[in-house]
gemmi code that builds the backbone of each chain (N, CA, C; Angstrom):
import gemmi

chains = {
    "A": [
        ("MET", (0.780, -1.156, 0.144), (0.047, -0.010, 0.027), (0.810, 1.155, -0.111)),
        ("ASN", (0.582, 2.121, -0.941), (1.337, 3.342, -0.818), (0.620, 4.537, -0.779)),
        ("LEU", (0.765, 5.064, 0.408), (-0.303, 6.491, 0.722), (0.529, 7.945, 0.156)),
        ("ARG", (1.689, 7.774, -0.407), (2.073, 9.076, -0.678), (1.455, 9.422, -2.204)),
        ("SER", (1.263, 10.860, -2.083), (0.714, 11.437, -3.315), (1.418, 11.680, -4.367)),
        ("PRO", (1.245, 11.404, -5.609), (2.157, 11.710, -6.711), (3.051, 12.852, -6.665)),
        ("LEU", (2.325, 13.858, -6.398), (3.032, 15.084, -6.284), (4.310, 14.972, -5.026)),
        ("GLY", (3.948, 14.421, -3.867), (4.879, 14.372, -2.895), (6.076, 13.444, -3.320)),
        ("LYS", (5.721, 12.360, -4.214), (6.718, 11.408, -4.637), (7.765, 12.231, -5.745)),
        ("ALA", (7.153, 12.898, -6.747), (7.905, 13.726, -7.454), (8.721, 14.627, -6.817)),
        ("ARG", (8.461, 15.398, -5.757), (9.241, 16.257, -5.067), (10.340, 15.466, -4.522)),
        ("GLY", (10.111, 14.420, -3.956), (11.016, 13.625, -3.300), (11.702, 13.961, -1.947)),
        ("LEU", (10.876, 14.856, -1.200), (11.438, 15.350, 0.084), (11.137, 14.941, 1.290)),
        ("GLY", (10.145, 13.832, 1.189), (9.940, 13.037, 2.568), (9.040, 13.934, 3.610)),
        ("THR", (8.930, 13.188, 4.788), (8.314, 13.875, 5.897), (9.107, 15.100, 6.481)),
        ("ALA", (10.336, 15.102, 6.348), (11.003, 16.112, 6.932), (10.927, 17.439, 6.013)),
        ("LYS", (10.581, 17.334, 4.719), (10.088, 18.480, 4.075), (11.378, 19.035, 3.367)),
        ("SER", (12.645, 18.451, 3.755), (13.884, 19.068, 3.205), (14.668, 17.944, 2.542)),
        ("GLY", (14.110, 16.923, 2.409), (14.899, 15.685, 1.729), (16.244, 15.505, 2.449)),
        ("THR", (17.272, 15.191, 1.646), (18.561, 14.618, 2.212), (19.276, 16.130, 2.158)),
        ("ASN", (18.828, 17.288, 2.150), (19.707, 18.451, 2.194), (20.642, 18.707, 3.446)),
        ("HIS", (19.987, 18.700, 4.695), (21.072, 18.652, 5.701), (22.191, 17.628, 5.616)),
        ("TRP", (21.748, 16.313, 5.467), (22.892, 15.402, 5.396), (23.885, 15.784, 4.234)),
        ("TRP", (23.291, 16.086, 3.255), (24.372, 16.305, 1.986), (25.230, 17.582, 2.143)),
        ("VAL", (24.716, 18.717, 2.859), (25.432, 19.769, 2.940), (26.547, 19.590, 4.153)),
        ("GLN", (26.100, 18.631, 5.043), (27.229, 18.338, 6.114), (28.305, 17.733, 5.541)),
        ("ARG", (28.225, 16.926, 4.456), (29.121, 16.074, 3.860), (29.926, 17.216, 2.924)),
        ("LEU", (29.366, 18.086, 2.445), (29.876, 18.821, 1.351), (30.860, 19.817, 1.989)),
        ("THR", (30.434, 20.259, 3.369), (31.347, 21.189, 4.164), (32.440, 20.440, 4.628)),
        ("ALA", (32.257, 19.163, 5.028), (33.318, 18.451, 5.622), (34.401, 18.280, 4.543)),
        ("ILE", (34.073, 17.839, 3.410), (34.942, 17.719, 2.239), (35.645, 18.906, 1.883)),
        ("GLY", (35.177, 19.945, 1.993), (35.774, 21.335, 1.866), (36.642, 21.733, 3.030)),
        ("LEU", (36.223, 21.282, 4.223), (37.093, 21.412, 5.277), (38.346, 20.738, 5.241)),
        ("ILE", (38.475, 19.617, 4.963), (39.653, 18.742, 4.825), (40.771, 19.673, 4.444)),
        ("PRO", (40.880, 20.074, 3.070), (42.007, 20.942, 2.692), (42.050, 22.175, 3.475)),
        ("LEU", (40.887, 22.835, 3.699), (41.133, 24.211, 4.506), (41.550, 24.304, 5.747)),
        ("SER", (41.190, 23.083, 6.473), (41.631, 23.117, 7.780), (43.184, 22.735, 7.815)),
        ("ILE", (43.594, 21.839, 6.947), (44.891, 21.482, 7.033), (45.897, 22.861, 6.627)),
        ("TRP", (45.319, 23.512, 5.659), (46.067, 24.700, 5.426), (46.047, 25.817, 6.480)),
        ("PHE", (44.941, 26.033, 7.180), (44.555, 26.494, 8.493), (45.854, 26.199, 9.502)),
        ("ILE", (45.981, 24.910, 9.791), (46.820, 24.506, 10.862), (48.194, 24.770, 10.287)),
        ("ILE", (48.538, 24.700, 9.351), (49.834, 25.090, 8.698), (50.136, 26.819, 8.708)),
        ("GLU", (49.027, 27.387, 8.574), (49.246, 28.957, 8.520), (49.533, 29.291, 10.100)),
        ("ILE", (48.532, 28.741, 10.954), (48.610, 29.117, 12.317), (50.163, 28.623, 12.873)),
        ("LEU", (50.512, 27.522, 12.530), (51.844, 27.269, 12.898), (52.975, 28.102, 12.627)),
        ("LEU", (52.785, 28.797, 11.262), (53.641, 29.711, 10.841), (53.685, 31.253, 11.722)),
        ("ALA", (52.271, 31.209, 12.268), (52.128, 32.509, 12.920), (52.159, 32.598, 14.358)),
        ("VAL", (52.399, 31.193, 14.967), (52.615, 31.140, 16.342), (53.700, 32.187, 16.936)),
        ("GLY", (53.540, 33.090, 17.925), (54.472, 33.939, 18.584), (54.514, 35.389, 17.823)),
        ("ASN", (53.542, 35.539, 16.987), (53.571, 36.702, 16.123), (53.215, 37.928, 17.042)),
        ("ASP", (53.834, 39.156, 16.905), (53.404, 40.319, 17.728), (52.366, 40.753, 16.769)),
        ("TYR", (51.873, 41.833, 17.466), (50.651, 42.567, 16.882), (50.688, 42.885, 15.351)),
        ("ASN", (51.891, 43.473, 15.008), (52.149, 44.146, 13.517), (52.132, 42.780, 12.736)),
        ("GLU", (52.951, 41.805, 13.188), (53.224, 40.691, 12.303), (51.799, 40.001, 12.097)),
        ("ALA", (50.997, 39.682, 13.162), (49.784, 39.149, 13.008), (48.804, 39.909, 11.944)),
        ("LYS", (48.790, 41.174, 12.120), (47.814, 42.037, 11.323), (48.557, 41.692, 9.624)),
        ("GLU", (49.688, 41.837, 9.582), (50.316, 41.693, 8.307), (49.966, 40.617, 7.709)),
        ("PHE", (49.994, 39.351, 8.483), (49.829, 38.072, 8.026), (48.232, 37.795, 7.580)),
        ("ILE", (47.490, 38.262, 8.367), (45.868, 38.160, 7.895), (45.718, 39.105, 6.689)),
        ("SER", (46.301, 40.087, 6.537), (45.731, 41.168, 5.373), (46.517, 40.668, 4.157)),
        ("GLN", (47.019, 39.669, 4.045), (47.562, 39.121, 2.668), (46.356, 38.727, 1.987)),
        ("PRO", (46.057, 38.905, 0.756), (44.799, 38.783, -0.033), (44.541, 37.173, 0.093)),
        ("PHE", (45.562, 36.313, -0.139), (45.249, 34.885, -0.153), (44.842, 34.306, 1.056)),
        ("THR", (45.616, 34.671, 2.010), (45.293, 34.524, 3.313), (43.929, 34.774, 3.931)),
        ("ALA", (43.424, 36.105, 3.658), (42.126, 36.665, 3.932), (41.161, 36.047, 3.176)),
        ("ILE", (41.166, 35.447, 1.913), (40.236, 35.048, 1.239), (39.913, 33.651, 1.760)),
        ("LEU", (40.990, 32.901, 1.884), (40.810, 31.522, 2.434), (40.358, 31.402, 3.840)),
        ("LEU", (40.899, 32.315, 4.580), (40.348, 32.532, 6.246), (38.832, 32.687, 6.143)),
        ("ILE", (38.320, 33.475, 5.165), (36.759, 33.710, 4.899), (36.215, 32.431, 4.765)),
        ("LEU", (36.635, 31.736, 3.644), (35.916, 30.468, 3.348), (36.090, 29.555, 4.439)),
        ("PHE", (37.180, 29.457, 4.958), (37.266, 28.573, 6.295), (36.454, 28.967, 7.559)),
        ("ILE", (36.070, 30.373, 7.757), (35.190, 30.792, 8.626), (33.653, 30.065, 8.179)),
        ("VAL", (33.459, 30.378, 7.154), (31.973, 30.171, 6.530), (31.805, 28.762, 6.725)),
        ("LEU", (32.686, 27.873, 6.194), (32.620, 26.535, 6.234), (32.513, 25.876, 7.675)),
        ("THR", (33.484, 26.262, 8.523), (33.429, 25.921, 9.854), (32.075, 26.153, 10.420)),
        ("PHE", (31.667, 27.282, 10.572), (30.377, 27.716, 11.252), (29.166, 26.983, 10.692)),
        ("HIS", (29.241, 26.909, 9.558), (28.006, 26.149, 8.772), (27.961, 24.549, 9.094)),
        ("HIS", (29.471, 24.108, 8.969), (29.361, 22.657, 9.150), (29.247, 22.466, 10.736)),
        ("ALA", (29.599, 23.194, 11.690), (29.639, 23.188, 13.227), (27.987, 23.237, 13.867)),
        ("GLN", (27.216, 24.229, 13.086), (25.841, 24.327, 13.406), (24.972, 23.167, 12.902)),
        ("LEU", (25.315, 22.616, 11.817), (24.595, 21.439, 11.391), (24.875, 20.134, 12.079)),
        ("GLY", (26.058, 19.984, 12.497), (26.464, 19.025, 13.574), (26.000, 19.069, 15.006)),
        ("LEU", (25.942, 20.271, 15.469), (25.410, 20.371, 16.948), (24.077, 20.368, 16.645)),
        ("GLN", (23.298, 20.730, 15.551), (21.877, 20.450, 15.437), (21.516, 18.943, 15.629)),
        ("VAL", (22.373, 18.098, 15.046), (21.895, 16.708, 14.977), (21.971, 16.140, 16.448)),
        ("VAL", (23.221, 16.625, 17.032), (23.579, 16.106, 18.470), (22.257, 16.599, 19.302)),
        ("VAL", (21.838, 18.021, 19.330), (20.589, 18.525, 20.231), (19.253, 17.641, 19.709)),
        ("GLU", (19.154, 17.302, 18.444), (17.976, 16.513, 18.061), (17.923, 15.120, 18.709)),
        ("ASP", (18.948, 14.570, 18.759), (19.328, 13.125, 19.423), (19.217, 13.060, 20.653)),
        ("TYR", (19.579, 14.043, 21.558), (19.790, 13.906, 22.889), (19.003, 14.739, 23.850)),
        ("VAL", (18.319, 15.710, 23.529), (17.375, 16.562, 24.153), (15.859, 16.268, 24.032)),
        ("LYS", (15.442, 15.961, 24.979), (14.178, 14.978, 25.118), (12.791, 16.152, 25.042)),
        ("ARG", (13.080, 16.951, 25.815), (11.936, 18.058, 25.589), (11.815, 18.924, 24.653)),
        ("LYS", (10.798, 18.884, 23.771), (10.514, 19.720, 22.631), (11.132, 21.229, 22.754)),
        ("SER", (10.727, 21.876, 23.947), (10.693, 23.096, 24.200), (12.363, 23.566, 24.370)),
        ("PHE", (12.921, 22.738, 25.002), (14.442, 22.994, 25.311), (14.982, 22.490, 23.889)),
        ("GLU", (14.636, 21.621, 23.168), (15.257, 21.370, 21.725), (15.197, 22.636, 20.980)),
        ("ILE", (13.909, 23.128, 20.876), (13.929, 24.340, 19.839), (14.693, 25.639, 20.289)),
        ("GLY", (14.506, 25.716, 21.830), (15.139, 26.897, 22.356), (16.899, 26.653, 22.280)),
        ("LEU", (17.316, 25.618, 22.297), (18.921, 25.154, 21.917), (19.023, 25.555, 20.721)),
        ("LEU", (18.306, 24.972, 19.732), (18.470, 25.171, 18.351), (18.703, 26.716, 18.065)),
        ("ILE", (17.843, 27.355, 18.425), (17.777, 28.828, 18.385), (19.173, 29.435, 18.690)),
        ("VAL", (19.443, 29.039, 20.027), (20.730, 29.668, 20.659), (21.777, 29.294, 19.693)),
        ("ILE", (22.071, 27.910, 19.233), (23.088, 27.528, 18.601), (23.084, 28.211, 17.169)),
        ("LYS", (22.055, 28.185, 16.320), (22.080, 28.865, 15.150), (22.432, 30.463, 15.101)),
        ("GLY", (21.952, 30.981, 16.438), (22.059, 32.295, 16.486), (23.677, 32.706, 16.722)),
        ("ALA", (24.144, 31.947, 17.719), (25.507, 31.904, 17.998), (26.270, 31.706, 16.890)),
        ("ALA", (25.920, 30.878, 16.170), (26.786, 30.675, 14.854), (26.945, 31.763, 13.877)),
        ("ILE", (25.480, 32.237, 13.719), (25.624, 33.488, 12.624), (26.474, 34.731, 13.407)),
        ("LEU", (26.282, 35.030, 14.624), (26.763, 36.020, 15.430), (28.423, 35.995, 15.311)),
        ("LEU", (28.694, 34.698, 15.698), (30.401, 34.494, 15.834), (30.908, 34.442, 14.432)),
        ("SER", (30.317, 33.866, 13.658), (30.903, 33.977, 12.122), (30.912, 35.337, 11.574)),
        ("LEU", (29.979, 35.925, 11.758), (30.092, 37.690, 11.340), (30.983, 38.332, 11.914)),
        ("THR", (31.170, 38.080, 13.318), (32.177, 38.791, 14.271), (33.640, 38.467, 13.356)),
        ("ALA", (33.767, 37.151, 13.105), (35.181, 36.542, 12.395), (35.282, 37.283, 11.176)),
        ("LEU", (34.445, 37.499, 10.358), (34.312, 37.665, 8.938), (34.603, 39.371, 8.988)),
        ("PHE", (33.699, 40.129, 10.050), (34.196, 41.266, 9.971), (35.559, 41.930, 10.418)),
        ("ALA", (35.973, 40.932, 11.259), (37.435, 41.403, 11.866), (38.467, 41.082, 10.562)),
        ("VAL", (38.223, 40.024, 9.752), (39.189, 39.532, 8.670), (39.124, 40.735, 7.765)),
        ("LEU", (37.867, 41.118, 7.488), (37.886, 42.145, 6.441), (38.215, 43.651, 6.779)),
        ("SER", (38.046, 43.881, 8.275), (38.537, 45.117, 8.690), (40.212, 45.138, 8.650)),
        ("ILE", (40.543, 44.111, 9.024), (42.279, 43.861, 8.936), (42.569, 43.831, 7.671)),
        ("ALA", (42.191, 43.297, 6.748), (42.344, 43.058, 5.322), (42.359, 44.391, 4.534)),
        ("PHE", (41.219, 45.424, 4.843), (41.148, 46.664, 4.220), (41.770, 47.928, 5.076)),
        ("GLY", (42.624, 47.541, 6.046), (43.267, 48.277, 7.059), (42.691, 49.022, 8.039)),
        ("GLY", (41.557, 48.990, 8.299), (40.962, 49.614, 9.501), (41.436, 49.109, 10.791)),
        ("ALA", (40.880, 49.756, 11.677), (41.450, 49.709, 13.123), (42.712, 50.166, 13.506)),
    ],
    "B": [
        ("MET", (-0.795, 4.998, 15.922), (0.357, 4.140, 15.449), (1.046, 3.723, 16.745)),
        ("ARG", (1.479, 2.411, 16.702), (2.142, 1.664, 17.868), (3.753, 2.129, 17.685)),
        ("THR", (4.015, 2.545, 19.060), (5.410, 3.150, 19.043), (6.258, 2.379, 20.133)),
        ("GLU", (5.641, 1.599, 21.074), (6.388, 0.795, 22.047), (7.366, -0.238, 21.763)),
        ("ASN", (7.042, -0.783, 20.623), (7.747, -2.138, 19.972), (8.930, -1.653, 19.082)),
        ("ARG", (9.131, -0.274, 18.722), (10.076, 0.200, 18.109), (11.601, -0.251, 18.543)),
        ("PRO", (12.471, -0.598, 17.499), (13.945, -1.027, 18.057), (14.516, 0.365, 18.737)),
        ("LEU", (15.119, 0.199, 19.884), (15.953, 1.104, 20.593), (17.114, 1.309, 20.205)),
        ("SER", (17.815, 2.534, 20.094), (19.315, 2.810, 20.028), (19.969, 2.022, 21.248)),
        ("PRO", (21.291, 1.564, 21.325), (22.076, 0.926, 22.341), (22.115, 1.648, 23.612)),
        ("HIS", (21.703, 1.097, 24.646), (21.749, 1.954, 25.986), (23.342, 2.011, 26.398)),
        ("LEU", (23.968, 3.269, 26.452), (25.228, 3.303, 26.647), (25.783, 2.659, 27.977)),
        ("GLN", (24.664, 2.867, 29.198), (25.096, 2.284, 30.438), (25.151, 0.669, 30.405)),
        ("ILE", (24.572, 0.112, 29.404), (24.616, -1.330, 29.534), (25.645, -2.151, 28.598)),
        ("TYR", (25.765, -1.481, 27.573), (26.783, -1.979, 26.513), (27.940, -1.828, 27.027)),
        ("LYS", (28.916, -2.929, 26.591), (30.309, -2.941, 27.007), (30.910, -1.884, 25.869)),
        ("PRO", (31.487, -1.040, 26.330), (32.257, -0.108, 25.291), (33.146, -0.856, 24.305)),
        ("GLN", (32.816, -0.550, 23.019), (33.674, -1.148, 21.973), (34.222, -0.100, 21.143)),
        ("LEU", (35.535, -0.213, 20.576), (36.283, 0.648, 19.721), (35.478, 1.392, 19.036)),
        ("THR", (34.419, 1.024, 18.041), (33.522, 1.508, 17.192), (32.716, 2.467, 17.999)),
        ("SER", (32.026, 2.002, 18.940), (31.167, 2.904, 19.789), (31.923, 4.171, 20.314)),
        ("VAL", (33.119, 3.720, 21.029), (33.759, 4.809, 21.657), (34.185, 5.991, 20.532)),
        ("LEU", (34.692, 5.473, 19.544), (35.321, 6.444, 18.363), (33.969, 7.456, 17.964)),
        ("SER", (32.843, 6.685, 17.984), (31.798, 7.341, 17.595), (31.328, 8.328, 18.520)),
        ("ILE", (31.481, 8.037, 19.785), (31.100, 9.065, 20.805), (32.045, 10.033, 20.784)),
        ("MET", (33.464, 9.788, 20.683), (34.579, 10.658, 20.561), (34.354, 11.741, 19.357)),
        ("HIS", (33.641, 11.149, 18.392), (33.649, 11.997, 17.210), (32.663, 13.082, 17.414)),
        ("ARG", (31.578, 12.798, 18.289), (30.418, 13.859, 18.459), (31.292, 14.806, 19.613)),
        ("LEU", (31.846, 14.171, 20.637), (32.662, 15.136, 21.873), (33.502, 16.057, 21.071)),
        ("THR", (34.343, 15.558, 20.123), (35.382, 16.512, 19.499), (34.642, 17.497, 18.654)),
        ("GLY", (33.537, 17.112, 18.034), (32.909, 18.080, 17.246), (32.401, 19.488, 18.079)),
        ("ILE", (31.765, 18.827, 19.359), (31.397, 19.813, 20.228), (32.456, 20.755, 20.753)),
        ("GLY", (33.749, 20.070, 21.133), (34.787, 20.666, 21.446), (35.372, 21.668, 20.378)),
        ("LEU", (35.320, 21.293, 19.331), (35.782, 22.145, 18.158), (35.024, 23.362, 17.938)),
        ("ALA", (33.456, 23.112, 18.103), (32.602, 24.443, 18.001), (32.876, 25.389, 19.117)),
        ("VAL", (32.962, 24.734, 20.477), (33.350, 25.687, 21.458), (34.650, 26.595, 21.198)),
        ("GLY", (35.778, 25.770, 20.628), (36.934, 26.032, 20.407), (36.940, 27.247, 19.296)),
        ("THR", (35.883, 27.491, 18.440), (35.750, 28.539, 17.518), (35.845, 29.954, 18.363)),
        ("LEU", (35.428, 29.965, 19.599), (35.498, 31.267, 20.220), (36.947, 31.617, 20.357)),
        ("ILE", (37.759, 30.801, 20.404), (39.244, 31.294, 20.537), (39.518, 31.967, 19.125)),
        ("LEU", (39.248, 31.145, 17.941), (39.504, 31.781, 16.596), (38.763, 33.114, 16.607)),
        ("VAL", (37.502, 33.241, 17.064), (37.005, 34.433, 16.902), (37.574, 35.527, 17.581)),
        ("TRP", (38.048, 35.240, 19.062), (38.703, 36.062, 20.052), (40.178, 36.544, 19.242)),
        ("TRP", (40.857, 35.580, 18.592), (42.153, 35.930, 18.250), (41.955, 36.995, 16.840)),
        ("LEU", (40.826, 36.772, 15.866), (40.868, 37.456, 15.025), (40.275, 38.981, 15.238)),
        ("PHE", (39.393, 39.047, 16.240), (38.659, 40.239, 16.659), (39.489, 41.098, 17.526)),
        ("SER", (40.533, 40.514, 18.223), (41.508, 41.146, 19.103), (42.589, 42.094, 17.923)),
        ("ILE", (42.898, 41.129, 16.985), (43.633, 42.150, 16.068), (42.815, 43.127, 15.430)),
        ("ALA", (41.786, 42.928, 15.054), (40.973, 44.161, 14.378), (40.882, 45.192, 15.387)),
        ("LEU", (40.831, 44.713, 16.608), (40.436, 45.873, 17.747), (41.684, 46.902, 18.117)),
        ("GLY", (42.775, 46.234, 18.113), (44.174, 46.814, 18.366), (45.187, 46.077, 19.211)),
        ("PRO", (46.420, 46.854, 19.316), (47.494, 45.945, 19.841), (47.188, 45.771, 21.340)),
        ("GLN", (46.471, 46.658, 22.248), (46.211, 46.318, 23.591), (45.328, 44.888, 23.628)),
        ("TYR", (44.342, 44.783, 22.859), (43.496, 43.703, 22.887), (44.143, 42.293, 22.405)),
        ("TYR", (44.924, 42.489, 21.429), (45.753, 41.399, 20.776), (46.635, 41.040, 21.920)),
        ("ASN", (47.097, 41.982, 22.929), (48.295, 41.546, 24.092), (47.483, 40.813, 24.878)),
        ("ASP", (46.170, 41.064, 25.237), (45.465, 40.259, 26.226), (45.264, 38.763, 25.779)),
        ("PHE", (44.906, 38.842, 24.251), (44.783, 37.371, 23.689), (46.081, 36.569, 23.932)),
        ("HIS", (47.092, 37.144, 23.530), (48.361, 36.596, 23.400), (48.662, 36.139, 24.567)),
        ("TRP", (48.414, 37.048, 25.882), (48.691, 36.717, 27.419), (48.049, 35.295, 27.534)),
        ("PHE", (46.619, 35.151, 27.138), (45.970, 34.163, 27.481), (46.459, 32.997, 26.774)),
        ("ILE", (46.532, 32.949, 25.518), (46.761, 31.917, 24.679), (48.523, 31.301, 25.046)),
        ("SER", (49.244, 32.176, 25.560), (50.488, 31.584, 25.865), (50.576, 31.032, 27.382)),
        ("SER", (49.465, 31.214, 28.084), (49.463, 30.821, 29.432), (49.272, 29.099, 29.433)),
        ("ILE", (49.512, 28.809, 30.635), (49.428, 27.342, 30.894), (47.944, 26.674, 30.380)),
        ("VAL", (47.060, 27.574, 31.087), (45.486, 27.221, 30.549), (45.299, 27.314, 28.988)),
        ("GLY", (45.814, 28.391, 28.527), (45.676, 28.626, 27.074), (46.198, 27.344, 26.300)),
        ("ARG", (47.525, 27.009, 26.692), (48.244, 26.065, 25.927), (47.419, 24.625, 26.077)),
        ("LEU", (47.030, 24.418, 27.400), (46.181, 23.038, 27.438), (45.164, 23.116, 26.561)),
        ("PHE", (44.347, 24.315, 26.669), (43.054, 24.392, 25.709), (43.790, 24.003, 24.311)),
        ("LEU", (44.624, 24.608, 23.853), (44.925, 24.603, 22.497), (45.457, 23.064, 22.178)),
        ("PHE", (46.240, 22.481, 23.363), (46.564, 21.203, 23.046), (45.334, 20.267, 22.837)),
        ("ALA", (44.200, 20.233, 23.703), (43.145, 19.713, 23.575), (42.460, 20.095, 22.189)),
        ("TRP", (42.210, 21.203, 21.740), (41.731, 21.597, 20.632), (42.548, 21.073, 19.322)),
        ("THR", (44.095, 20.895, 19.482), (44.732, 20.172, 18.466), (44.271, 18.581, 18.171)),
        ("PHE", (44.205, 17.794, 19.527), (43.582, 16.645, 19.263), (42.590, 16.447, 19.042)),
        ("SER", (41.339, 17.272, 19.339), (39.946, 17.270, 18.728), (40.197, 17.319, 17.351)),
        ("PHE", (40.875, 18.420, 16.829), (40.816, 18.606, 15.497), (41.277, 17.527, 14.598)),
        ("THR", (42.621, 16.890, 14.935), (43.295, 15.750, 14.279), (42.401, 14.543, 14.404)),
        ("PHE", (41.547, 14.255, 15.578), (40.775, 13.246, 15.557), (39.498, 13.271, 14.761)),
        ("HIS", (38.880, 14.537, 14.753), (37.630, 14.828, 14.038), (37.952, 14.638, 12.585)),
        ("LEU", (39.221, 15.085, 12.380), (39.548, 15.191, 10.715), (39.767, 13.581, 10.238)),
        ("ALA", (40.477, 13.050, 10.992), (40.810, 11.662, 10.496), (39.334, 10.599, 10.669)),
        ("ASN", (38.588, 10.776, 11.683), (37.524, 10.076, 11.876), (36.508, 10.634, 10.765)),
        ("GLY", (36.475, 12.009, 10.607), (35.722, 12.161, 9.655), (35.999, 11.908, 7.960)),
        ("ILE", (37.138, 11.652, 7.758), (37.460, 11.062, 6.621), (37.074, 9.383, 6.252)),
        ("ARG", (37.163, 8.749, 7.759), (36.657, 7.614, 7.829), (35.145, 7.291, 7.674)),
        ("HIS", (34.552, 8.502, 8.223), (33.004, 8.558, 8.248), (32.646, 8.698, 6.427)),
        ("LEU", (33.469, 9.681, 5.817), (33.156, 9.897, 4.401), (33.333, 8.679, 3.578)),
        ("CYS", (34.340, 7.902, 4.198), (34.643, 6.500, 3.182), (33.492, 5.554, 3.557)),
        ("TRP", (32.914, 5.742, 4.635), (31.627, 4.792, 4.919), (30.441, 5.334, 3.915)),
        ("ASP", (30.303, 6.477, 4.169), (29.426, 7.257, 3.120), (29.372, 6.838, 1.808)),
        ("ALA", (30.504, 6.647, 1.356), (30.966, 6.175, -0.109), (30.794, 4.871, -0.303)),
        ("GLY", (30.565, 3.959, 0.918), (30.374, 2.453, 0.874), (31.437, 1.793, 1.028)),
        ("TRP", (32.546, 2.448, 1.430), (33.756, 1.569, 1.582), (34.309, 1.414, 3.112)),
        ("GLY", (34.586, 0.100, 3.579), (35.070, -0.110, 4.761), (34.116, -0.272, 5.823)),
        ("LEU", (32.969, -1.090, 5.315), (31.831, -0.910, 6.375), (31.882, -2.248, 7.047)),
        ("ASP", (32.603, -3.281, 6.545), (32.544, -4.646, 7.427), (33.340, -4.227, 8.592)),
        ("ILE", (33.071, -5.212, 9.679), (33.639, -5.448, 10.975), (35.136, -5.215, 10.875)),
        ("SER", (35.860, -6.079, 10.227), (37.271, -5.925, 10.406), (37.968, -4.755, 9.895)),
        ("LYS", (37.387, -4.002, 8.721), (37.836, -2.880, 8.334), (37.557, -1.577, 9.183)),
        ("ALA", (36.423, -1.795, 9.607), (35.851, -0.666, 10.673), (36.750, -0.474, 11.941)),
        ("TYR", (37.342, -1.973, 12.400), (38.304, -1.803, 13.460), (39.711, -1.545, 13.091)),
        ("LYS", (40.067, -1.832, 11.997), (41.460, -1.520, 11.515), (41.426, -0.004, 11.229)),
        ("THR", (40.443, 0.594, 10.419), (40.306, 2.041, 10.111), (40.259, 2.733, 11.671)),
        ("GLY", (39.484, 2.122, 12.630), (39.507, 2.742, 13.875), (40.664, 2.844, 14.507)),
        ("TRP", (41.502, 1.862, 14.611), (42.729, 1.887, 15.289), (43.736, 2.951, 14.408)),
        ("LEU", (43.682, 2.976, 13.232), (44.420, 3.662, 12.421), (44.053, 5.269, 12.907)),
        ("THR", (42.690, 5.695, 12.850), (42.380, 7.083, 13.094), (43.074, 7.339, 14.477)),
        ("LEU", (42.956, 6.423, 15.411), (43.412, 6.863, 16.878), (44.854, 7.119, 16.727)),
        ("ILE", (45.518, 6.070, 16.091), (47.180, 6.424, 15.925), (47.534, 7.764, 15.189)),
        ("VAL", (46.784, 7.688, 14.168), (47.154, 8.954, 13.472), (46.944, 10.346, 14.104)),
        ("SER", (45.435, 10.496, 14.815), (45.330, 11.557, 15.394), (46.205, 11.906, 16.557)),
        ("VAL", (46.684, 10.901, 17.269), (47.679, 11.039, 18.323), (48.977, 11.587, 17.974)),
        ("VAL", (49.513, 10.883, 17.047), (50.889, 11.047, 16.160), (50.942, 12.634, 15.598)),
        ("LEU", (49.781, 12.979, 14.829), (49.830, 14.297, 14.227), (49.682, 15.250, 15.312)),
        ("THR", (48.959, 15.261, 16.303), (48.743, 16.183, 17.353), (50.095, 16.514, 17.907)),
        ("PHE", (50.982, 15.349, 18.320), (52.313, 15.515, 18.829), (53.193, 16.230, 17.760)),
        ("VAL", (53.020, 15.773, 16.486), (53.781, 16.321, 15.467), (53.606, 17.821, 15.339)),
        ("ILE", (52.323, 18.398, 15.235), (51.981, 19.765, 15.090), (52.527, 20.512, 16.413)),
        ("TRP", (52.540, 19.944, 17.571), (53.179, 20.758, 18.599), (54.493, 20.618, 18.850)),
        ("ILE", (55.277, 19.492, 18.314), (56.825, 19.510, 18.233), (57.360, 20.669, 17.127)),
        ("VAL", (56.538, 20.708, 15.876), (56.879, 21.763, 14.810), (56.651, 23.212, 15.292)),
        ("GLY", (55.505, 23.280, 16.337), (55.072, 24.471, 16.685), (56.230, 24.983, 17.630)),
        ("TYR", (56.836, 24.259, 18.411), (57.692, 24.595, 19.619), (58.993, 25.000, 18.742)),
        ("TYR", (59.362, 24.020, 17.725), (60.556, 24.210, 17.085), (60.600, 25.535, 16.285)),
        ("LEU", (59.372, 26.046, 15.638), (59.302, 27.276, 14.978), (59.515, 28.457, 15.799)),
        ("ILE", (58.943, 28.358, 17.036), (59.101, 29.661, 18.000), (60.535, 29.329, 18.676)),
        ("GLY", (61.504, 28.464, 18.265), (62.724, 28.466, 18.999), (62.689, 27.716, 20.338)),
        ("GLY", (61.603, 26.984, 20.704), (61.379, 26.339, 22.069), (62.117, 25.098, 22.152)),
        ("ILE", (62.732, 24.445, 21.114), (63.360, 23.063, 21.079), (64.542, 23.376, 20.575)),
    ],
}
model = gemmi.Model(1)
for chain_id, residues in chains.items():
    chain = gemmi.Chain(chain_id)
    for i, (resn, *xyz) in enumerate(residues, 1):
        res = gemmi.Residue()
        res.name, res.seqid = resn, gemmi.SeqId(i, " ")
        for name, pos in zip(("N", "CA", "C"), xyz):
            atom = gemmi.Atom()
            atom.name, atom.element = name, gemmi.Element(name[0])
            atom.pos, atom.b_iso = gemmi.Position(*pos), 0.0
            res.add_atom(atom)
        chain.add_residue(res)
    model.add_chain(chain)
structure = gemmi.Structure()
structure.add_model(model)
structure.setup_entities()
């Protein structure tokens, strides 16, 4: 017996209404983060012990700034997708679950914007 | 709809810990740890944007014993989550799902992440002339 409507079948999004999008984007960001995070570790190692001017100069190089921006976007997107699954799995009360998800997603937006603003303002020579 | 006879996920308190389950839990814990660790990344970048005195505060914290311990835990979380993440991606592609391969890649993940953590720290200390 099949209770699914032809339209629902054609859309292929299932009961979650978003199909496999969450799962898929988590994998795509993971794959992107493999080379980016290895690059990030190497860059950080080279920047260890930098004084203020060295650190500023280091981030304002165009190549470094662009990859840092990409790294920040993928990191926070991947992190909030992952934390979402953990909360959905372990938090029993629906009201706590929704509240925590709002806090996590809000924090991810706020922190990533702060980091992006910082990189751009350093790169454009502000502050 | 009947819901009482549905299969349950394994009860962590009753199951004997196995390498596969321990690594799975560690993947989540290190993921949470890395998410918390982004606060340090944001602090580092924002302190540089704000000016030298704020960067000096950051530098003071990250060079302290607490800061170094935090960074060390972060480094292991990173190498583990990276190695185990690659293991997960292989599973997603359908490779390595049988028991013996799951255990072999599990041990490999642990060894690689511990070795990489120490390599990163040794290189780090070498670069600042600490060794």
